[in-house]
C-alpha positions in Angstrom: 117.5 35.6 20.5 117.5 38.4 23.0 119.9 41.3 23.6 120.1 42.9 27.0 122.0 46.1 27.5 123.2 47.1 31.0 124.4 50.7 30.8 125.4 50.9 34.5 128.1 48.2 34.0 128.7 49.0 30.3 127.7 45.4 29.5 125.7 43.6 27.0 124.3 40.0 27.0 123.3 38.3 23.8 121.1 35.3 24.6 121.2 33.0 21.6 118.9 30.2 22.9 117.6 28.6 26.0 120.2 26.3 27.7 120.8 24.6 30.9 123.4 26.3 33.1 126.7 24.5 32.5 130.2 25.5 31.5 131.3 29.2 31.8 134.4 30.3 29.9 135.9 33.7 30.1 138.2 35.6 27.7 140.0 38.5 29.4 141.9 41.0 27.4 143.4 44.4 28.1 140.2 46.2 27.0 137.7 43.3 26.6 136.1 40.8 29.0 133.9 38.2 27.3 132.0 35.5 29.2 130.6 32.5 27.3 127.9 30.3 28.7 127.6 26.8 27.3 125.5 23.8 28.2 127.0 20.5 29.2 127.3 19.5 25.5 129.4 22.6 24.8 126.8 24.5 22.8 127.0 28.3 23.5 123.6 29.7 24.6 124.7 33.2 25.5 127.6 35.5 25.8 128.4 38.7 27.6 130.7 41.6 26.9 131.3 43.0 30.4 132.6 46.5 31.1 133.4 47.5 27.6 130.2 47.0 25.5 130.2 50.6 24.3 133.7 50.1 22.8 132.6 46.9 21.0 129.0 47.6 19.9 127.2 50.6 18.4 124.6 50.8 21.2 122.8 53.7 19.5 121.0 51.3 17.1 120.2 47.7 16.5 119.3 46.4 13.0 118.1 43.0 11.9 118.5 42.6 8.2 116.9 39.2 7.5 114.8 37.0 9.7 114.6 33.3 8.9 111.4 32.2 7.1 108.6 31.7 9.7 110.2 34.0 12.3 108.6 37.3 13.0 109.6 40.1 15.3 108.3 39.6 18.8 106.4 42.3 20.7 108.5 44.3 23.2 108.2 42.8 26.7 110.0 43.7 29.8 112.5 41.2 31.2 113.1 40.4 34.8 116.7 39.3 34.1 119.7 41.4 34.9 
């Protein structure tokens, strides 16, 4: 799982798993715009909160409380996405 913050657009993308581009759904509210990306089987592989991430998330910190057995924190690496 990867989390990408985009301060310039006040957006955050939470990438849950790799998935083939497929269905895109959008939830639009008065103060919230959420975009869901699903594969053709309907499995969500990432979602975005666009334009209001700072209202939804505490962007000052990120905590991971428990990692599944056999999963270790990855080393920081720069991403070319977004």
